C-alpha positions, 0 to 999 in steps of 0.5 A: 500500500502506498504512503498516501493510501496508508495515511488516509486509511489511518486518519479515518481511524481517529475516533473523537468519541473514543477520545471524549470517553478518555477525557471524561474518565480522566477529568470527571468520573471516575477520576475528578483529577490526577494528582499524587496527593489525592485518593478518591474515597473508597479507592486504594490508590491516589488518582495519578496512580489510577491514571497510570493503570488506565494509561498502561491498560490502554497502551497494552490493548493497543499492542504496545510493550509497557514500561514504567519509570519512577521519578521522585517528585513533590506537589507544588504549594499554592500561593493565593497572592499570585495571579490566578493562573500562576498560583503554584509555588515551590514545595518545602523540603519537609513536604512529602515526596512521592514516586511518580511514573513515566509510562511508556508504550513502545512499538519497536521498528522493523527496519530502523529500530534504533531511530525513535519517534516520541509522541508525548503528553503530560497526564497529571493535573495541577497538584496545588488545586483541585482542578479537573485539568481537562484541557491541561492536559487530559485531552493531550493524554487522550490524544496520545492514547488515540495515536497508540490505538490508530497504530495498533496494527501498523508495522513501524519501520522506526521505533515509536514511544507513546510517552505519558509523563508528569508536568504539574508536580516538581520536578517534571518527569519528562526531564528524567525521560529525556536525560535518560535517553541521552545517557543511553545514547538513544537516537531520538529523531522527532518529538511531538508533544500534545499539550492543550490540543484544540484549546483556544479562547472561548470566542474561537470555540463558539465560532467553530474554529479548529486551530493548531499551533506547532511551536519549535525551538531549533531548526530541526524542530522547524522542519517538524512544524513545516511537516505538520503544515504539509500534512494538514494541507495534503490530507485536507485535515482542515486545521487552521495550522500555523507555526511559532518559534519559541524564545527558549525551550519549554514544556515537555518538548523543551526537556528533550531540546535541553537534553540534546534532541532539537527535533522537538515541537509542541502542538497546542490549540493557541499561542499564546495559550488562550484557555480562560480556565487555565490552571483553575477549577473551571478546566472541565471536560464539557468545555473541551473541543474534542473534535478540534483535538481529534483533527490535531491527532490526525495531523500528528499521525500523518506526520509520524507515518511520513517520517517513518516511511522516509 
């Protein structure tokens, strides 16, 4: 099957309803949020560990080899004196330490298994407030899980990691993943971060706009941003797709840039980030534009297959 036919077939598999199911599971019921310091009454594990189990199960069902990597972290404290979106503050030395986990779903490539493509998102919600964290970032988590399902029977030439990490506790666990890869000498050729996919100002959502911004730091990342624009047009995905150059590495893609993997981008619905409920209790799944997020997943899937076949 030629490349274009393969990609078109895969894009049809992206299921917005399935993504919505995951979104509501992770940010409403049974999990109201995803953090190490909260356990649902009557449950045996904290909500982030329950998230890890759910993620691992979905990756396994998609045919991935699942690995967990423990990282020592703390929960942020809350400082109500700060602006509402930035009320997190540093943990104190006496605050509890937890083991947080990076969860990897690995599909090993047939022809070039030493070359690795990473699809990453952070799965935790804010540790300093009780926020559902639907847009930030249950929807990105749902997106990575959907990618794994779409590719369940696709035979990769290169190795792909579906990596779910943690960014709302401290330190970020993507740093451990990136530094560990560098220490092992892993050859990561591309990193696609999904964080707040489809998320934009409320007026744009009401107007039905379907947006995606691919932001990059280095020239190698710009090539991936160009590829996102290319596949959006070629396969008529329909996104309002644009590119932005970052001033400095940031988010989970930035962890890989800092570790020496410059071919890394973030896909996000708006730049600057336009969610009025960012880092608040109002970040609920009912306000998430899942259809927009599903279109972004289609574009990432097309970009990954294009890279894999090169």
